[in-house]
CHARMM-style PDB file with segment names, atoms N, HN, CA, C and O in Angstrom:
ATOM      1  N   MET     1     -47.845 -35.752  11.461  1.00  0.00      PROA
ATOM      2  CA  MET     1     -47.902 -37.191  11.293  1.00  0.00      PROA
ATOM      3  C   MET     1     -48.744 -37.757  12.432  1.00  0.00      PROA
ATOM      4  O   MET     1     -48.364 -37.663  13.599  1.00  0.00      PROA
ATOM      5  N   ASP     2     -49.870 -38.334  12.095  1.00  0.00      PROA
ATOM      6  HN  ASP     2     -50.179 -38.410  11.147  1.00  0.00      PROA
ATOM      7  CA  ASP     2     -50.779 -38.848  13.103  1.00  0.00      PROA
ATOM      8  C   ASP     2     -50.811 -40.372  13.006  1.00  0.00      PROA
ATOM      9  O   ASP     2     -51.546 -40.933  12.194  1.00  0.00      PROA
ATOM     10  N   THR     3     -50.016 -41.030  13.831  1.00  0.00      PROA
ATOM     11  HN  THR     3     -49.418 -40.574  14.491  1.00  0.00      PROA
ATOM     12  CA  THR     3     -49.975 -42.492  13.835  1.00  0.00      PROA
ATOM     13  C   THR     3     -50.482 -42.999  15.175  1.00  0.00      PROA
ATOM     14  O   THR     3     -50.686 -42.225  16.110  1.00  0.00      PROA
ATOM     15  N   LYS     4     -50.682 -44.305  15.256  1.00  0.00      PROA
ATOM     16  HN  LYS     4     -50.516 -44.934  14.497  1.00  0.00      PROA
ATOM     17  CA  LYS     4     -51.148 -44.888  16.513  1.00  0.00      PROA
ATOM     18  C   LYS     4     -50.154 -44.643  17.637  1.00  0.00      PROA
ATOM     19  O   LYS     4     -50.546 -44.385  18.775  1.00  0.00      PROA
ATOM     20  N   SER     5     -48.855 -44.726  17.314  1.00  0.00      PROA
ATOM     21  HN  SER     5     -48.536 -44.935  16.389  1.00  0.00      PROA
ATOM     22  CA  SER     5     -47.844 -44.513  18.359  1.00  0.00      PROA
ATOM     23  C   SER     5     -47.857 -43.064  18.851  1.00  0.00      PROA
ATOM     24  O   SER     5     -47.603 -42.813  20.029  1.00  0.00      PROA
ATOM     25  N   THR     6     -48.146 -42.125  17.976  1.00  0.00      PROA
ATOM     26  HN  THR     6     -48.352 -42.329  17.020  1.00  0.00      PROA
ATOM     27  CA  THR     6     -48.198 -40.716  18.388  1.00  0.00      PROA
ATOM     28  C   THR     6     -49.415 -40.474  19.264  1.00  0.00      PROA
ATOM     29  O   THR     6     -49.338 -39.777  20.276  1.00  0.00      PROA
ATOM     30  N   ARG     7     -50.527 -41.052  18.868  1.00  0.00      PROA
ATOM     31  HN  ARG     7     -50.589 -41.618  18.046  1.00  0.00      PROA
ATOM     32  CA  ARG     7     -51.751 -40.872  19.658  1.00  0.00      PROA
ATOM     33  C   ARG     7     -51.648 -41.576  21.005  1.00  0.00      PROA
ATOM     34  O   ARG     7     -52.247 -41.126  21.981  1.00  0.00      PROA
ATOM     35  N   ALA     8     -50.893 -42.682  21.073  1.00  0.00      PROA
ATOM     36  HN  ALA     8     -50.406 -43.047  20.279  1.00  0.00      PROA
ATOM     37  CA  ALA     8     -50.767 -43.421  22.323  1.00  0.00      PROA
ATOM     38  C   ALA     8     -49.978 -42.618  23.357  1.00  0.00      PROA
ATOM     39  O   ALA     8     -50.183 -42.783  24.560  1.00  0.00      PROA
ATOM     40  N   GLY     9     -49.077 -41.751  22.892  1.00  0.00      PROA
ATOM     41  HN  GLY     9     -48.911 -41.618  21.915  1.00  0.00      PROA
ATOM     42  CA  GLY     9     -48.317 -40.912  23.808  1.00  0.00      PROA
ATOM     43  C   GLY     9     -47.273 -41.669  24.600  1.00  0.00      PROA
ATOM     44  O   GLY     9     -46.932 -41.270  25.713  1.00  0.00      PROA
ATOM     45  N   ILE    10     -46.761 -42.756  24.046  1.00  0.00      PROA
ATOM     46  HN  ILE    10     -47.038 -43.080  23.141  1.00  0.00      PROA
ATOM     47  CA  ILE    10     -45.741 -43.547  24.733  1.00  0.00      PROA
ATOM     48  C   ILE    10     -44.395 -42.840  24.583  1.00  0.00      PROA
ATOM     49  O   ILE    10     -43.918 -42.619  23.470  1.00  0.00      PROA
ATOM     50  N   LYS    11     -43.789 -42.488  25.723  1.00  0.00      PROA
ATOM     51  HN  LYS    11     -44.176 -42.668  26.627  1.00  0.00      PROA
ATOM     52  CA  LYS    11     -42.590 -41.656  25.671  1.00  0.00      PROA
ATOM     53  C   LYS    11     -41.391 -42.403  25.082  1.00  0.00      PROA
ATOM     54  O   LYS    11     -40.471 -41.766  24.568  1.00  0.00      PROA
ATOM     55  N   GLU    12     -41.380 -43.728  25.143  1.00  0.00      PROA
ATOM     56  HN  GLU    12     -42.127 -44.245  25.560  1.00  0.00      PROA
ATOM     57  CA  GLU    12     -40.267 -44.485  24.575  1.00  0.00      PROA
ATOM     58  C   GLU    12     -40.170 -44.296  23.064  1.00  0.00      PROA
ATOM     59  O   GLU    12     -39.070 -44.283  22.511  1.00  0.00      PROA
ATOM     60  N   PHE    13     -41.310 -44.148  22.394  1.00  0.00      PROA
ATOM     61  HN  PHE    13     -42.203 -44.158  22.843  1.00  0.00      PROA
ATOM     62  CA  PHE    13     -41.298 -43.910  20.953  1.00  0.00      PROA
ATOM     63  C   PHE    13     -40.638 -42.569  20.636  1.00  0.00      PROA
ATOM     64  O   PHE    13     -39.877 -42.449  19.676  1.00  0.00      PROA
ATOM     65  N   TYR    14     -40.937 -41.577  21.448  1.00  0.00      PROA
ATOM     66  HN  TYR    14     -41.555 -41.675  22.228  1.00  0.00      PROA
ATOM     67  CA  TYR    14     -40.330 -40.264  21.243  1.00  0.00      PROA
ATOM     68  C   TYR    14     -38.824 -40.325  21.507  1.00  0.00      PROA
ATOM     69  O   TYR    14     -38.038 -39.686  20.807  1.00  0.00      PROA
ATOM     70  N   THR    15     -38.428 -41.101  22.523  1.00  0.00      PROA
ATOM     71  HN  THR    15     -39.066 -41.620  23.092  1.00  0.00      PROA
ATOM     72  CA  THR    15     -37.008 -41.239  22.840  1.00  0.00      PROA
ATOM     73  C   THR    15     -36.254 -41.875  21.684  1.00  0.00      PROA
ATOM     74  O   THR    15     -35.188 -41.396  21.297  1.00  0.00      PROA
ATOM     75  N   VAL    16     -36.799 -42.950  21.133  1.00  0.00      PROA
ATOM     76  HN  VAL    16     -37.664 -43.340  21.448  1.00  0.00      PROA
ATOM     77  CA  VAL    16     -36.157 -43.623  20.003  1.00  0.00      PROA
ATOM     78  C   VAL    16     -36.118 -42.706  18.782  1.00  0.00      PROA
ATOM     79  O   VAL    16     -35.100 -42.619  18.096  1.00  0.00      PROA
ATOM     80  N   ALA    17     -37.221 -42.029  18.517  1.00  0.00      PROA
ATOM     81  HN  ALA    17     -38.048 -42.100  19.075  1.00  0.00      PROA
ATOM     82  CA  ALA    17     -37.276 -41.130  17.360  1.00  0.00      PROA
ATOM     83  C   ALA    17     -36.262 -39.996  17.499  1.00  0.00      PROA
ATOM     84  O   ALA    17     -35.604 -39.633  16.524  1.00  0.00      PROA
ATOM     85  N   ASN    18     -36.132 -39.444  18.683  1.00  0.00      PROA
ATOM     86  HN  ASN    18     -36.667 -39.738  19.475  1.00  0.00      PROA
ATOM     87  CA  ASN    18     -35.154 -38.377  18.899  1.00  0.00      PROA
ATOM     88  C   ASN    18     -33.728 -38.889  18.777  1.00  0.00      PROA
ATOM     89  O   ASN    18     -32.857 -38.185  18.265  1.00  0.00      PROA
ATOM     90  N   THR    19     -33.484 -40.108  19.242  1.00  0.00      PROA
ATOM     91  HN  THR    19     -34.191 -40.680  19.658  1.00  0.00      PROA
ATOM     92  CA  THR    19     -32.146 -40.689  19.123  1.00  0.00      PROA
ATOM     93  C   THR    19     -31.769 -40.888  17.667  1.00  0.00      PROA
ATOM     94  O   THR    19     -30.653 -40.563  17.260  1.00  0.00      PROA
ATOM     95  N   VAL    20     -32.692 -41.420  16.881  1.00  0.00      PROA
ATOM     96  HN  VAL    20     -33.598 -41.684  17.211  1.00  0.00      PROA
ATOM     97  CA  VAL    20     -32.429 -41.615  15.448  1.00  0.00      PROA
ATOM     98  C   VAL    20     -32.233 -40.269  14.770  1.00  0.00      PROA
ATOM     99  O   VAL    20     -31.329 -40.114  13.949  1.00  0.00      PROA
ATOM    100  N   LYS    21     -33.066 -39.300  15.103  1.00  0.00      PROA
ATOM    101  HN  LYS    21     -33.800 -39.426  15.771  1.00  0.00      PROA
ATOM    102  CA  LYS    21     -32.954 -37.969  14.500  1.00  0.00      PROA
ATOM    103  C   LYS    21     -31.610 -37.327  14.841  1.00  0.00      PROA
ATOM    104  O   LYS    21     -30.973 -36.721  13.979  1.00  0.00      PROA
ATOM    105  N   TYR    22     -31.179 -37.459  16.093  1.00  0.00      PROA
ATOM    106  HN  TYR    22     -31.696 -37.951  16.794  1.00  0.00      PROA
ATOM    107  CA  TYR    22     -29.924 -36.863  16.535  1.00  0.00      PROA
ATOM    108  C   TYR    22     -28.711 -37.510  15.855  1.00  0.00      PROA
ATOM    109  O   TYR    22     -27.735 -36.826  15.547  1.00  0.00      PROA
ATOM    110  N   ASN    23     -28.772 -38.834  15.619  1.00  0.00      PROA
ATOM    111  HN  ASN    23     -29.564 -39.390  15.869  1.00  0.00      PROA
ATOM    112  CA  ASN    23     -27.634 -39.570  15.056  1.00  0.00      PROA
ATOM    113  C   ASN    23     -27.806 -39.921  13.579  1.00  0.00      PROA
ATOM    114  O   ASN    23     -27.091 -40.781  13.065  1.00  0.00      PROA
ATOM    115  N   LEU    24     -28.728 -39.278  12.901  1.00  0.00      PROA
ATOM    116  HN  LEU    24     -29.309 -38.579  13.318  1.00  0.00      PROA
ATOM    117  CA  LEU    24     -29.051 -39.639  11.526  1.00  0.00      PROA
ATOM    118  C   LEU    24     -27.848 -39.539  10.590  1.00  0.00      PROA
ATOM    119  O   LEU    24     -27.661 -40.410   9.741  1.00  0.00      PROA
ATOM    120  N   ASP    25     -27.034 -38.499  10.729  1.00  0.00      PROA
ATOM    121  HN  ASP    25     -27.186 -37.792  11.419  1.00  0.00      PROA
ATOM    122  CA  ASP    25     -25.865 -38.356   9.853  1.00  0.00      PROA
ATOM    123  C   ASP    25     -24.892 -39.515  10.020  1.00  0.00      PROA
ATOM    124  O   ASP    25     -24.372 -40.037   9.033  1.00  0.00      PROA
ATOM    125  N   ASN    26     -24.644 -39.921  11.262  1.00  0.00      PROA
ATOM    126  HN  ASN    26     -25.067 -39.497  12.064  1.00  0.00      PROA
ATOM    127  CA  ASN    26     -23.738 -41.046  11.505  1.00  0.00      PROA
ATOM    128  C   ASN    26     -24.321 -42.356  10.996  1.00  0.00      PROA
ATOM    129  O   ASN    26     -23.598 -43.193  10.456  1.00  0.00      PROA
ATOM    130  N   ILE    27     -25.606 -42.532  11.165  1.00  0.00      PROA
ATOM    131  HN  ILE    27     -26.194 -41.853  11.604  1.00  0.00      PROA
ATOM    132  CA  ILE    27     -26.259 -43.754  10.680  1.00  0.00      PROA
ATOM    133  C   ILE    27     -26.169 -43.827   9.161  1.00  0.00      PROA
ATOM    134  O   ILE    27     -25.819 -44.867   8.603  1.00  0.00      PROA
ATOM    135  N   LEU    28     -26.482 -42.731   8.503  1.00  0.00      PROA
ATOM    136  HN  LEU    28     -26.766 -41.886   8.956  1.00  0.00      PROA
ATOM    137  CA  LEU    28     -26.413 -42.714   7.041  1.00  0.00      PROA
ATOM    138  C   LEU    28     -24.985 -42.831   6.542  1.00  0.00      PROA
ATOM    139  O   LEU    28     -24.751 -43.415   5.484  1.00  0.00      PROA
ATOM    140  N   ASN    29     -24.029 -42.293   7.275  1.00  0.00      PROA
ATOM    141  HN  ASN    29     -24.218 -41.818   8.134  1.00  0.00      PROA
ATOM    142  CA  ASN    29     -22.625 -42.388   6.906  1.00  0.00      PROA
ATOM    143  C   ASN    29     -22.192 -43.847   6.843  1.00  0.00      PROA
ATOM    144  O   ASN    29     -21.415 -44.226   5.967  1.00  0.00      PROA
ATOM    145  N   PHE    30     -22.688 -44.665   7.764  1.00  0.00      PROA
ATOM    146  HN  PHE    30     -23.319 -44.357   8.476  1.00  0.00      PROA
ATOM    147  CA  PHE    30     -22.353 -46.087   7.726  1.00  0.00      PROA
ATOM    148  C   PHE    30     -22.863 -46.725   6.437  1.00  0.00      PROA
ATOM    149  O   PHE    30     -22.127 -47.463   5.782  1.00  0.00      PROA
ATOM    150  N   PHE    31     -24.085 -46.456   6.076  1.00  0.00      PROA
ATOM    151  HN  PHE    31     -24.682 -45.857   6.608  1.00  0.00      PROA
ATOM    152  CA  PHE    31     -24.646 -47.084   4.887  1.00  0.00      PROA
ATOM    153  C   PHE    31     -24.054 -46.532   3.594  1.00  0.00      PROA
ATOM    154  O   PHE    31     -23.949 -47.260   2.608  1.00  0.00      PROA
ATOM    155  N   ASN    32     -23.668 -45.268   3.583  1.00  0.00      PROA
ATOM    156  HN  ASN    32     -23.753 -44.676   4.385  1.00  0.00      PROA
ATOM    157  CA  ASN    32     -23.085 -44.678   2.377  1.00  0.00      PROA
ATOM    158  C   ASN    32     -21.629 -45.062   2.185  1.00  0.00      PROA
ATOM    159  O   ASN    32     -21.217 -45.404   1.077  1.00  0.00      PROA
ATOM    160  N   ASN    33     -20.843 -45.010   3.259  1.00  0.00      PROA
ATOM    161  HN  ASN    33     -21.178 -44.732   4.160  1.00  0.00      PROA
ATOM    162  CA  ASN    33     -19.397 -45.195   3.141  1.00  0.00      PROA
ATOM    163  C   ASN    33     -18.859 -46.411   3.882  1.00  0.00      PROA
ATOM    164  O   ASN    33     -17.666 -46.705   3.795  1.00  0.00      PROA
ATOM    165  N   ARG    34     -19.714 -47.121   4.609  1.00  0.00      PROA
ATOM    166  HN  ARG    34     -20.683 -46.882   4.680  1.00  0.00      PROA
ATOM    167  CA  ARG    34     -19.301 -48.245   5.448  1.00  0.00      PROA
ATOM    168  C   ARG    34     -18.271 -47.806   6.482  1.00  0.00      PROA
ATOM    169  O   ARG    34     -17.349 -48.556   6.803  1.00  0.00      PROA
ATOM    170  N   ASN    35     -18.426 -46.592   7.002  1.00  0.00      PROA
ATOM    171  HN  ASN    35     -19.175 -45.982   6.741  1.00  0.00      PROA
ATOM    172  CA  ASN    35     -17.553 -46.080   8.050  1.00  0.00      PROA
ATOM    173  C   ASN    35     -18.206 -46.297   9.403  1.00  0.00      PROA
ATOM    174  O   ASN    35     -19.402 -46.063   9.575  1.00  0.00      PROA
ATOM    175  N   THR    36     -17.410 -46.747  10.360  1.00  0.00      PROA
ATOM    176  HN  THR    36     -16.438 -46.938  10.221  1.00  0.00      PROA
ATOM    177  CA  THR    36     -17.891 -46.900  11.731  1.00  0.00      PROA
ATOM    178  C   THR    36     -16.895 -46.243  12.669  1.00  0.00      PROA
ATOM    179  O   THR    36     -15.840 -45.776  12.240  1.00  0.00      PROA
ATOM    180  N   ASN    37     -17.227 -46.211  13.928  1.00  0.00      PROA
ATOM    181  HN  ASN    37     -18.084 -46.590  14.277  1.00  0.00      PROA
ATOM    182  CA  ASN    37     -16.311 -45.684  14.931  1.00  0.00      PROA
ATOM    183  C   ASN    37     -15.652 -46.825  15.702  1.00  0.00      PROA
ATOM    184  O   ASN    37     -15.294 -46.657  16.867  1.00  0.00      PROA
ATOM    185  N   ALA    38     -15.490 -47.972  15.068  1.00  0.00      PROA
ATOM    186  HN  ALA    38     -15.781 -48.109  14.121  1.00  0.00      PROA
ATOM    187  CA  ALA    38     -14.911 -49.145  15.724  1.00  0.00      PROA
ATOM    188  C   ALA    38     -13.486 -48.877  16.197  1.00  0.00      PROA
ATOM    189  O   ALA    38     -13.101 -49.343  17.269  1.00  0.00      PROA
ATOM    190  N   ASN    39     -12.702 -48.141  15.425  1.00  0.00      PROA
ATOM    191  HN  ASN    39     -13.015 -47.763  14.554  1.00  0.00      PROA
ATOM    192  CA  ASN    39     -11.328 -47.856  15.841  1.00  0.00      PROA
ATOM    193  C   ASN    39     -11.306 -47.035  17.131  1.00  0.00      PROA
ATOM    194  O   ASN    39     -10.520 -47.313  18.036  1.00  0.00      PROA
ATOM    195  N   ALA    40     -12.158 -46.041  17.210  1.00  0.00      PROA
ATOM    196  HN  ALA    40     -12.797 -45.815  16.475  1.00  0.00      PROA
ATOM    197  CA  ALA    40     -12.222 -45.216  18.419  1.00  0.00      PROA
ATOM    198  C   ALA    40     -12.696 -46.034  19.604  1.00  0.00      PROA
ATOM    199  O   ALA    40     -12.171 -45.887  20.708  1.00  0.00      PROA
ATOM    200  N   GLU    41     -13.679 -46.892  19.392  1.00  0.00      PROA
ATOM    201  HN  GLU    41     -14.106 -47.012  18.496  1.00  0.00      PROA
ATOM    202  CA  GLU    41     -14.181 -47.733  20.473  1.00  0.00      PROA
ATOM    203  C   GLU    41     -13.110 -48.712  20.952  1.00  0.00      PROA
ATOM    204  O   GLU    41     -12.985 -48.961  22.151  1.00  0.00      PROA
ATOM    205  N   SER    42     -12.343 -49.262  20.020  1.00  0.00      PROA
ATOM    206  HN  SER    42     -12.445 -49.059  19.046  1.00  0.00      PROA
ATOM    207  CA  SER    42     -11.269 -50.181  20.380  1.00  0.00      PROA
ATOM    208  C   SER    42     -10.199 -49.465  21.203  1.00  0.00      PROA
ATOM    209  O   SER    42      -9.728 -49.993  22.210  1.00  0.00      PROA
ATOM    210  N   PHE    43      -9.823 -48.274  20.774  1.00  0.00      PROA
ATOM    211  HN  PHE    43     -10.206 -47.845  19.955  1.00  0.00      PROA
ATOM    212  CA  PHE    43      -8.827 -47.506  21.510  1.00  0.00      PROA
ATOM    213  C   PHE    43      -9.333 -47.152  22.905  1.00  0.00      PROA
ATOM    214  O   PHE    43      -8.572 -47.203  23.871  1.00  0.00      PROA
ATOM    215  N   ASN    44     -10.611 -46.794  23.015  1.00  0.00      PROA
ATOM    216  HN  ASN    44     -11.228 -46.752  22.230  1.00  0.00      PROA
ATOM    217  CA  ASN    44     -11.206 -46.483  24.308  1.00  0.00      PROA
ATOM    218  C   ASN    44     -11.160 -47.704  25.230  1.00  0.00      PROA
ATOM    219  O   ASN    44     -10.897 -47.567  26.424  1.00  0.00      PROA
ATOM    220  N   ALA    45     -11.412 -48.888  24.686  1.00  0.00      PROA
ATOM    221  HN  ALA    45     -11.626 -49.000  23.716  1.00  0.00      PROA
ATOM    222  CA  ALA    45     -11.351 -50.115  25.484  1.00  0.00      PROA
ATOM    223  C   ALA    45      -9.925 -50.384  25.972  1.00  0.00      PROA
ATOM    224  O   ALA    45      -9.727 -50.838  27.099  1.00  0.00      PROA
ATOM    225  N   LYS    46      -8.934 -50.102  25.121  1.00  0.00      PROA
ATOM    226  HN  LYS    46      -9.095 -49.734  24.206  1.00  0.00      PROA
ATOM    227  CA  LYS    46      -7.540 -50.284  25.529  1.00  0.00      PROA
ATOM    228  C   LYS    46      -7.177 -49.349  26.667  1.00  0.00      PROA
ATOM    229  O   LYS    46      -6.481 -49.743  27.603  1.00  0.00      PROA
ATOM    230  N   ILE    47      -7.646 -48.115  26.590  1.00  0.00      PROA
ATOM    231  HN  ILE    47      -8.212 -47.796  25.830  1.00  0.00      PROA
ATOM    232  CA  ILE    47      -7.368 -47.150  27.659  1.00  0.00      PROA
ATOM    233  C   ILE    47      -8.022 -47.601  28.961  1.00  0.00      PROA
ATOM    234  O   ILE    47      -7.411 -47.522  30.027  1.00  0.00      PROA
ATOM    235  N   LYS    48      -9.259 -48.071  28.875  1.00  0.00      PROA
ATOM    236  HN  LYS    48      -9.756 -48.135  28.009  1.00  0.00      PROA
ATOM    237  CA  LYS    48      -9.952 -48.533  30.078  1.00  0.00      PROA
ATOM    238  C   LYS    48      -9.244 -49.731  30.700  1.00  0.00      PROA
ATOM    239  O   LYS    48      -9.122 -49.811  31.923  1.00  0.00      PROA
ATOM    240  N   LEU    49      -8.779 -50.658  29.875  1.00  0.00      PROA
ATOM    241  HN  LEU    49      -8.878 -50.593  28.882  1.00  0.00      PROA
ATOM    242  CA  LEU    49      -8.050 -51.819  30.384  1.00  0.00      PROA
ATOM    243  C   LEU    49      -6.741 -51.387  31.028  1.00  0.00      PROA
ATOM    244  O   LEU    49      -6.379 -51.888  32.093  1.00  0.00      PROA
ATOM    245  N   PHE    50      -6.035 -50.467  30.398  1.00  0.00      PROA
ATOM    246  HN  PHE    50      -6.329 -50.060  29.533  1.00  0.00      PROA
ATOM    247  CA  PHE    50      -4.787 -49.951  30.936  1.00  0.00      PROA
ATOM    248  C   PHE    50      -5.024 -49.296  32.295  1.00  0.00      PROA
ATOM    249  O   PHE    50      -4.253 -49.499  33.233  1.00  0.00      PROA
ATOM    250  N   ARG    51      -6.096 -48.510  32.392  1.00  0.00      PROA
ATOM    251  HN  ARG    51      -6.722 -48.346  31.630  1.00  0.00      PROA
ATOM    252  CA  ARG    51      -6.443 -47.859  33.655  1.00  0.00      PROA
ATOM    253  C   ARG    51      -6.793 -48.874  34.728  1.00  0.00      PROA
ATOM    254  O   ARG    51      -6.393 -48.722  35.882  1.00  0.00      PROA
ATOM    255  N   ALA    52      -7.535 -49.910  34.357  1.00  0.00      PROA
ATOM    256  HN  ALA    52      -7.860 -50.034  33.419  1.00  0.00      PROA
ATOM    257  CA  ALA    52      -7.934 -50.937  35.318  1.00  0.00      PROA
ATOM    258  C   ALA    52      -6.714 -51.702  35.835  1.00  0.00      PROA
ATOM    259  O   ALA    52      -6.658 -52.068  37.009  1.00  0.00      PROA
ATOM    260  N   ASN    53      -5.747 -51.939  34.962  1.00  0.00      PROA
ATOM    261  HN  ASN    53      -5.793 -51.642  34.008  1.00  0.00      PROA
ATOM    262  CA  ASN    53      -4.547 -52.651  35.388  1.00  0.00      PROA
ATOM    263  C   ASN    53      -3.710 -51.827  36.368  1.00  0.00      PROA
ATOM    264  O   ASN    53      -2.986 -52.390  37.190  1.00  0.00      PROA
ATOM    265  N   LEU    54      -3.804 -50.514  36.286  1.00  0.00      PROA
ATOM    266  HN  LEU    54      -4.392 -50.057  35.619  1.00  0.00      PROA
ATOM    267  CA  LEU    54      -3.067 -49.662  37.216  1.00  0.00      PROA
ATOM    268  C   LEU    54      -3.809 -49.475  38.533  1.00  0.00      PROA
ATOM    269  O   LEU    54      -3.267 -48.889  39.471  1.00  0.00      PROA
ATOM    270  N   ARG    55      -5.039 -49.965  38.613  1.00  0.00      PROA
ATOM    271  HN  ARG    55      -5.479 -50.440  37.851  1.00  0.00      PROA
ATOM    272  CA  ARG    55      -5.879 -49.860  39.799  1.00  0.00      PROA
ATOM    273  C   ARG    55      -6.056 -48.413  40.266  1.00  0.00      PROA
ATOM    274  O   ARG    55      -5.860 -48.093  41.438  1.00  0.00      PROA
ATOM    275  N   GLY    56      -6.421 -47.575  39.349  1.00  0.00      PROA
ATOM    276  HN  GLY    56      -6.580 -47.835  38.397  1.00  0.00      PROA
ATOM    277  CA  GLY    56      -6.664 -46.181  39.670  1.00  0.00      PROA
ATOM    278  C   GLY    56      -5.483 -45.313  39.260  1.00  0.00      PROA
ATOM    279  O   GLY    56      -4.338 -45.765  39.254  1.00  0.00      PROA
ATOM    280  N   VAL    57      -5.765 -44.107  38.931  1.00  0.00      PROA
ATOM    281  HN  VAL    57      -6.696 -43.740  38.936  1.00  0.00      PROA
ATOM    282  CA  VAL    57      -4.733 -43.183  38.482  1.00  0.00      PROA
ATOM    283  C   VAL    57      -4.653 -42.036  39.482  1.00  0.00      PROA
ATOM    284  O   VAL    57      -5.656 -41.388  39.781  1.00  0.00      PROA
ATOM    285  N   THR    58      -3.449 -41.794  39.996  1.00  0.00      PROA
ATOM    286  HN  THR    58      -2.634 -42.321  39.753  1.00  0.00      PROA
ATOM    287  CA  THR    58      -3.280 -40.672  40.918  1.00  0.00      PROA
ATOM    288  C   THR    58      -2.516 -39.532  40.252  1.00  0.00      PROA
ATOM    289  O   THR    58      -2.802 -38.361  40.501  1.00  0.00      PROA
ATOM    290  N   ASP    59      -1.548 -39.871  39.408  1.00  0.00      PROA
ATOM    291  HN  ASP    59      -1.316 -40.822  39.206  1.00  0.00      PROA
ATOM    292  CA  ASP    59      -0.746 -38.855  38.728  1.00  0.00      PROA
ATOM    293  C   ASP    59      -1.193 -38.777  37.270  1.00  0.00      PROA
ATOM    294  O   ASP    59      -0.789 -39.600  36.447  1.00  0.00      PROA
ATOM    295  N   THR    60      -2.016 -37.799  36.956  1.00  0.00      PROA
ATOM    296  HN  THR    60      -2.344 -37.131  37.624  1.00  0.00      PROA
ATOM    297  CA  THR    60      -2.598 -37.688  35.625  1.00  0.00      PROA
ATOM    298  C   THR    60      -1.540 -37.443  34.555  1.00  0.00      PROA
ATOM    299  O   THR    60      -1.620 -38.007  33.463  1.00  0.00      PROA
ATOM    300  N   LYS    61      -0.548 -36.603  34.860  1.00  0.00      PROA
ATOM    301  HN  LYS    61      -0.484 -36.145  35.747  1.00  0.00      PROA
ATOM    302  CA  LYS    61       0.500 -36.311  33.872  1.00  0.00      PROA
ATOM    303  C   LYS    61       1.266 -37.575  33.504  1.00  0.00      PROA
ATOM    304  O   LYS    61       1.545 -37.816  32.329  1.00  0.00      PROA
ATOM    305  N   PHE    62       1.606 -38.380  34.503  1.00  0.00      PROA
ATOM    306  HN  PHE    62       1.380 -38.184  35.457  1.00  0.00      PROA
ATOM    307  CA  PHE    62       2.341 -39.614  34.244  1.00  0.00      PROA
ATOM    308  C   PHE    62       1.467 -40.609  33.477  1.00  0.00      PROA
ATOM    309  O   PHE    62       1.953 -41.313  32.593  1.00  0.00      PROA
ATOM    310  N   PHE    63       0.183 -40.663  33.816  1.00  0.00      PROA
ATOM    311  HN  PHE    63      -0.212 -40.090  34.534  1.00  0.00      PROA
ATOM    312  CA  PHE    63      -0.747 -41.549  33.105  1.00  0.00      PROA
ATOM    313  C   PHE    63      -0.811 -41.187  31.622  1.00  0.00      PROA
ATOM    314  O   PHE    63      -0.743 -42.066  30.763  1.00  0.00      PROA
ATOM    315  N   LEU    64      -0.942 -39.903  31.325  1.00  0.00      PROA
ATOM    316  HN  LEU    64      -0.997 -39.189  32.022  1.00  0.00      PROA
ATOM    317  CA  LEU    64      -0.995 -39.466  29.925  1.00  0.00      PROA
ATOM    318  C   LEU    64       0.335 -39.722  29.216  1.00  0.00      PROA
ATOM    319  O   LEU    64       0.355 -40.061  28.033  1.00  0.00      PROA
ATOM    320  N   PHE    65       1.446 -39.559  29.939  1.00  0.00      PROA
ATOM    321  HN  PHE    65       1.430 -39.283  30.901  1.00  0.00      PROA
ATOM    322  CA  PHE    65       2.766 -39.863  29.379  1.00  0.00      PROA
ATOM    323  C   PHE    65       2.863 -41.332  29.002  1.00  0.00      PROA
ATOM    324  O   PHE    65       3.337 -41.665  27.916  1.00  0.00      PROA
ATOM    325  N   ARG    66       2.413 -42.224  29.899  1.00  0.00      PROA
ATOM    326  HN  ARG    66       2.028 -41.954  30.782  1.00  0.00      PROA
ATOM    327  CA  ARG    66       2.450 -43.668  29.623  1.00  0.00      PROA
ATOM    328  C   ARG    66       1.549 -44.023  28.449  1.00  0.00      PROA
ATOM    329  O   ARG    66       1.926 -44.837  27.606  1.00  0.00      PROA
ATOM    330  N   LEU    67       0.351 -43.418  28.383  1.00  0.00      PROA
ATOM    331  HN  LEU    67       0.045 -42.757  29.069  1.00  0.00      PROA
ATOM    332  CA  LEU    67      -0.540 -43.668  27.246  1.00  0.00      PROA
ATOM    333  C   LEU    67       0.118 -43.256  25.948  1.00  0.00      PROA
ATOM    334  O   LEU    67       0.045 -43.972  24.949  1.00  0.00      PROA
ATOM    335  N   HSD    68       0.752 -42.114  25.963  1.00  0.00      PROA
ATOM    336  HN  HSD    68       0.812 -41.532  26.774  1.00  0.00      PROA
ATOM    337  CA  HSD    68       1.427 -41.615  24.773  1.00  0.00      PROA
ATOM    338  C   HSD    68       2.529 -42.578  24.326  1.00  0.00      PROA
ATOM    339  O   HSD    68       2.659 -42.872  23.138  1.00  0.00      PROA
ATOM    340  N   LYS    69       3.307 -43.061  25.271  1.00  0.00      PROA
ATOM    341  HN  LYS    69       3.201 -42.822  26.236  1.00  0.00      PROA
ATOM    342  CA  LYS    69       4.415 -43.970  24.924  1.00  0.00      PROA
ATOM    343  C   LYS    69       3.916 -45.326  24.456  1.00  0.00      PROA
ATOM    344  O   LYS    69       4.531 -45.934  23.581  1.00  0.00      PROA
ATOM    345  N   LEU    70       2.820 -45.813  25.015  1.00  0.00      PROA
ATOM    346  HN  LEU    70       2.320 -45.319  25.726  1.00  0.00      PROA
ATOM    347  CA  LEU    70       2.323 -47.134  24.648  1.00  0.00      PROA
ATOM    348  C   LEU    70       1.528 -47.149  23.347  1.00  0.00      PROA
ATOM    349  O   LEU    70       1.664 -48.079  22.551  1.00  0.00      PROA
ATOM    350  N   PHE    71       0.699 -46.131  23.122  1.00  0.00      PROA
ATOM    351  HN  PHE    71       0.588 -45.376  23.768  1.00  0.00      PROA
ATOM    352  CA  PHE    71      -0.254 -46.190  22.018  1.00  0.00      PROA
ATOM    353  C   PHE    71      -0.001 -45.193  20.901  1.00  0.00      PROA
ATOM    354  O   PHE    71      -0.704 -45.228  19.892  1.00  0.00      PROA
ATOM    355  N   ALA    72       0.975 -44.307  21.042  1.00  0.00      PROA
ATOM    356  HN  ALA    72       1.547 -44.279  21.863  1.00  0.00      PROA
ATOM    357  CA  ALA    72       1.220 -43.322  19.998  1.00  0.00      PROA
ATOM    358  C   ALA    72       2.224 -43.810  18.975  1.00  0.00      PROA
ATOM    359  OT1 ALA    72       2.539 -43.091  18.027  1.00  0.00      PROA
TER     360      ALA     72
END
């Protein structure tokens, strides 16, 4: 494929093209089934907020126990 962007050699075009190529199945999945990862992103935000409210985690086992009790 010989286009102006390919001949220009701009690395940002290659970066975008590789990103689309790498995530093509997920992109097409949205258009075919209207599926997104919004639930996972929401849960991740809740975990981050929970961690921020504790001002750092020192006991990992207890942190995972609290997450399990709150969100499971």
